[in-house]
N, C-alpha and C positions, 0 to 999 in steps of 0.2 A: 358677317355684315359687309355689304358692298357700298361703294360710293358711285353715284350716278350724276351725270350732268347733261345738259342739253347738247345736241350735236353742234360742233363748232362750224362756223362758216369757213369754207375753203379760201385761202388767200388768193389774191389775184383775180377776183371776180368770178363769174359763173363758170361751171365746169364745161369744157369743150367736148365735142363729140369724140368718141373713141377713134383712135388712129390704128388702122390695120394695114400692114404692108401688102400691096398687091390687091387690095379690095377697095371697092367704092360703096358709097351709100351711107345713109344715117342708120342708127340703131332702130329696131322695130318699134313703131309707135305703141303697140300693145304692151310690150315689156317696159317701156318708159313710163306709161301710165300706171302700170302695176307697181313699179318702184316708187313713184310719187305717192301712190295711195298708201303703201306700207310705211313710208317715211312719216306720214301724218298720224299713223296709229299710235296708241299708247304702247310703250315698249313691252310692258307685261302682256298685253293682249296680243301684240305682234308675235312675241316668242311662243306663247301658248298655241296660237293658230298655226304657226310654222311647225311646231312639234307634232301637232295633230296631223297636219298634211303629210309630213315625212313618214309618220307611222302608217298612214293609209297607203302611201306609195310603196312602202316596204312590206306591206302585208303579205303579198305572195311568197316572199322569202321567209317571213316569219312562220307562215303556214307550213312550208317545207320543213323548217327546223322542228316545229311541233310534231309533224308527222313522223319524222325520223328519230326523235328523241327516245321513244320506247325501244326501238330496235338497236339503239346505240349500246344499251346494256348487254344485249345478246351478242353483238359482234363489234366490240370496241376497236379491234385492230383493223378491221375492214372499213368501218364507217367513221372512225374517230377523227382521222385527219381531214376528211372532207367536211365533216360536221364543224370542226374547229375553223376551217377556212371560211365557210359560209357565215359562221357566227361572228368572226372578226370583221368580215366584209360588211355585214349588216351594221355592226356597232360603229365602224368608222364612218359609214354613210350617214347614220343617224346623228352622230356628234357633229360632223361637218356641216350638214344641211339644216340641222335644227338649232345649233348653238352659235355658229360662226357669224360674226358681224365684221364688215370692212371698217377698220379703225379710221380711215380717211373720210368715211361717210357718216358714221354714227359713233357716239360715245359708247365704249365697251361696258358691258355689265360685269359685275364681280371684280371690281378693281380693288387694289390693296387698301387696307384700312388706314394706314398711315402714309398718305401720299406726300406729306410734307418732308419725308426723308429724301425724296428725289428732287434734285434741283430743277427749276423750270428752265426751258429753253426760251430765248427771245421770241417774240411774236413772229418775226421773220428772220430766222437764223441764217447766217452765211453758210453756204454749202461748198465743200471741196469735192469735186467729182474726179476720180482717179481711174486710170486704166493702164495696164502694162501690155506691151505687144512685142512679139518676136516673129519675124518672117510672116507677116500678114498683109502683103502688098495688095492683094485683091479685095480684102474686106475691111481694112482699117478705116478707109475714108468714110464708108457708110456709118460705121460705128461713131467716129468722132463727130461727124455732121449731126447725127441724132443726139449726141450729148450736147453739142452747141445749140441745137434746136429746141432744147428744153424750155418750157415756158416759166421756169422758176427764175425770179428776178435777180437774186444775189448769188452768183455762181462763179466759182473758180474751177477751171478745168486744167488738169495736169495729166499729160501723156508721157509715159516713160518707155523709151525704146531699149529693149534689153539686148543690145548688140546684134540687131538684125543683119542678115547677110544678103537679103534680096533687095527689092526696090522700096521697102517700107519707109526708109529714111527720106527718100525723095518725096514720097507722098506726104509725110509729116511736115517737111519743110514748106511745102506748098500750102498746106492747111494752116500752118502757124502764121504765114503771111496774110492769109485771108480771114481767119477766124480769131476770136479772142481765146487762144489756147496756148498754154505753156508746154513746151516739149523738152524733156530731159533725155539726152542721148548718153547711153552707157557704152564705154569702150570695151568692156569685158562682160560676157554673159554671167549673170549672178543668180539667175533663177527668178521665177515669177514673184514669190513672196518677198525676196530681198528687193526686187525692183519696185514693188508696191510700197514697201517701207521707205525706200528712197523718195518716192513721190509724196508719201505722207509727211516726210520731213519738211516739204515745201507747203503743205496744206495749212491754211489759216482759218478754216471753217469751223463753226460750232457743230456741224454735221459732216461726216466723212462718208461718201458714197463710192461704191466700186461697181464696175461692170466688166464684162469680158470683151476681148478685142474682136470677137466675131458676132457681136450683138447689135441690134437696132432697137431703140427705145421709142415709145410713144411720147409725144411732146409733154404730156401731163403726168407721165409716170413718176418722175422724180418729185414733182410738187405734191402728188398724192402721198408719197411716202413721208415727206417732210411734214405734211399736214397731220398725219397719224402720230408722228413723234411730238409735235408741239401740242396736240390735243390730249396726249396721254403721257404725262411726265414719267410714268413708270416703265415705259418702253425704252430699252437701251438700243434696240435695233429692230428693223422690219425687213422682210423679204418681199420683192415684187413677184409678179406672176409671169412665168416664162412659157412660151410656146416655140415651136420649130419655125425658123425663118424660111427654110428650104423644104417645107413639108411636101411639096409636089414633086420633088426630085426622084423619089423611088418609093416602092412599097415600104421599105424599112423606115424611111423618114416619115411617111404617113403614120405608121404605127407608133413611132416615137412621139409624134405631135400629140396623139391621143393620150399616150402614156404621161407626157409632161402635164397635160391638163389635169389628169387625175392626181398626180403626185402633188400638185400645188392646190387645186381646188378641194381635194378631199383630205390628203395626208397632212399638208401644212395647215389647212383650215382647222382640222381636228386638234392638232398641237397648239394652234393659236388660241383656241378657246381656253386653254390653261396657261397661256402666256409663256409657253416653253417650246417654241419652234426650234428643232434641234439642228437645223442647217439653214442659215441665211444664204441662199444660193447665189453663185457668182454672177449670173446675168444682171441682177440688180440687188445689191446688198447695201443697205443704208444704216449707218451706225451713228449714235451720238458720239461726239469726240471724247467726252469724259468716260464713256463706257469701254473704249478700246485703246486709247492712246498709250497708257502705261504698259500694255501687253503686246504691243507690236514687236518689240525686240524678241520676246519669247516666241511669238508666232514665226518670225523669220528664222530664228535659230533653233526651232523645234528639233529634238532628237528622239529617236525611237530605236530600240534594240541595238544600242551602241553606235548608231550612225545618224547623220543628218537626214531628216525626212523632208525631201525636196518638193513634194507635191504641194501645190497651193490649196491645201484643204480648206474649203469653206466651213466644214464642220468644226474644225479646230478653233478657228477664230470665233465662231458662234459659241463654242464651249467656254471660251474665256469670258464671255459676257454672262452666260448662264451660271457659271460656277465661280465667279470671282469672289463671292462672299466667303467661300470655303478655300479657294485655291489662290486668290489674288495676291495676298501678302507674300506668299512664298515665291510666286512667279516674279513679282517686282524685285524681291531681294536678290534673285539670281542675276538681274540686270540693273543693279542699283546705280551703276555709273552711266547708264545710257541717258542721253538727253531726253528721251521719251518718258523717262521716269523722273529725272531731276527737274525737268521744266515745271511740273506740278504733280503732286501726289494726290490723285483723285481717290475718294473713299470707295471701298469695296461695297457695292450695293446689290441687293437681290433683284436685279433688273429682270423685267419680263421681255420677251421677244415675240413680235407679232408678224402678221402676213397681210399684205394689202392686195386683195384680189384685183382691184381696178387699176393697179400700176402695171401696165402691160409692157412686156419686153419680149423680143424674138431672138432666138439664138440659133446659129447654124449647127445642125446635128449631123452625125456621120450618115451618109447616104449609102455606103457600102459596108460589107460585113467585116472586113479586117480592121478598118479604123474604128468601127463600132465596138469590136471586141477589145481593142486597145484602150478605148475610153472606159469600158466597163471594168477592166482590170485596174485602172487608175482609181476609179470610184470605190472598188472593193478594198484596195489598199488604204484609202483614206478612211473608209468605214472601220477597218481593223484598228488603225492607229487611234482614231477618235474613241473607240470603245474603251480603250485603256485609260482615257482621260475623262471624258464625260460620264462614262459608266461608273466611275468611282463616287459621283455625287448626285446623280440624277434622282436617286431615291429620296434625297433631302427636299426636293422641290414639290413633293406632295404625291398623293396617290394617282391622280390622273396623269400627270407627266411621267411618273414612273412606269405605269402600266403601258402607256403608248411607247415609251423608249425601250424598255426591256422586252416588251412583247415583240417589237420590231426586231430587236437583236436576236431573240430566240427564233424568230421566223427565218431570219437570214442564216443563222447557224444550222437550223434543221433542214434547210432546203437541199443541201447536198445529200444528206442522209435519206431524205424522202425520195430524191431522184434515184439513188442507188437501190432503195427498197422496191420502188414501183417499176423502175425501168430496167433493172438488172436482175435483182434477186427474184422478183415475182415471175418474170418470163422464164428464168432458168429453172424454176420449180414448177413450171406449167400453169402458174396462176395468172393467166391472161385476163381473167375477169377483173382482178385487182388492178392490173395495169390500165385496163379500159376505164375502170371506175375513177382512177387517179386522173387520167387525161380528160375524162368527161367533167370532173370537178374543176380542173384548171380552165377548161373552156367555159364552164358556167360562170366562174368567177370573172373571166374576161368579158362575157356578155353583160354581166351586172355592171361592171365598171364602164363598159361601152354605153349602156343605157344612161348611166349618170352623165357621161359626156354629152349624150344626145339631149338630155334635159337642159343642160347649160348652153348647148349649141344646136338649137332645133333645126337650123337650116343646113347643117353639115351632115354629110353621109360618112364621115371618117370613123364614126363609132364602130363600124364593122371591122376595123383593123385592130381593135383592142383585144379580142380573143387571140389574135396572132401574137401580140406582144406578151400575153400571159403564157402562151405555149412556149414561146422563145425563152422567156424567163425561167420557166420550170425545167425545160428539157435541155437547154444549152447554158444559160447564164449561171444557174445554180452550181455548176461544176467549177466556176471561176474562183470561188472563195478559197479552197485549199491551194490552188495554184497561186493566187495573189499573196497568200500568207508565205508560201515558200520563196517567192521572188520579191518580197516587199522591199528589199534594199536596192532593187534595180530601178532605173528609169529617171528621167528628167522631165521637167514640165514642157508640154508642147500642146498646141491646139490644132495641129495639122490634121486634116480629115481626109487625107488621100494617101 
């Protein structure tokens, strides 16, 4: 049984036109008219029509699967991996495009039966917006100005400088005089998570939002996320939608821009349909205060394999919201003397986590290969650490969330094995056809994801870079998982991209 309601009106008046750095012009009239038309449709009719349209668009891929299915029995080792890749891709696209709704624009379907267990937020909650920075002299001003430029009316901004050694502090002092921003200067480098927890100690908002120091936000991005939380009391957190700020800098940054779009519009959208987004990403992460406050000490002091895990893993903080019903009491007991726990003991609730596609944020991505690889290693380490936490309870959240989460885990774990089999073992034994089939499947998957990007961004030609990203992921990045595991105790947080 689901609970439905009418779409809430966004606070602060009509929705402004989307803001895109470096671009001009209003959104296309045709798309605006189509959105207005679908908003007026009955929800059941709208979803049925959308499912039918998605099936029609996916029909060529479905025909390929139907054609290859009989041959799969005859040659499972040759065709099995490619068949699985295409099946998973089709399934993800179907879920994301047929089921996802933006919670800032429409009331979600399939809401929990007992909504009264979740406390309501005020109609216009106070928001504390936090960012930690270290040695970001060139980018921090644009970030802070975009935070201060938010159109959300009741906003507290806290910036914490984690002992920068360049000119970052001078920039922050100037901004503090000009804008309504509070800056906390640390004399000793404590790491990003500890720095954000220091900022959270000053936060007085009902909602606590985070961004990264190299990001720029649309003026309405934060408001849209808060609208989603106030309209859906079961949501403990939501993620915004990130793209590359410096997409035009290199071929690599263009490829990452297209990849970001897919990771949010497809992967996060699919997870959001089950209320179980597994990573509220750093560019724009918006949490209810009562969903995370008691767990901030555990996040800052997180330990793994006998040592402190210093990476500011977004996945881990998300996991504390997803799993607090089963893990929350034990986590709070470990830090029972912390002010974050003693101030108020919030109940452990089965929060859902959503994704707001219309909350746009742009993040600086590595434009060169070496910093890109360092970033990917950090992400792989965070994935490994989070697997040993979120992986212990995700099966409790239901079949859909479990399939998406553990399916992704299996995918990542199998990637190095598939790379060895197809790129090393097969050529060594003269099975070049198997290698070619593998690479062809990788490129086909990239083309499919690229066409999905094209459907959402019809005026962009960057979809052509998506196959390159798929090839890079399979041929190069898949090898990073074992390396990341062997070096998981190394490293400190840094956002340097040079």
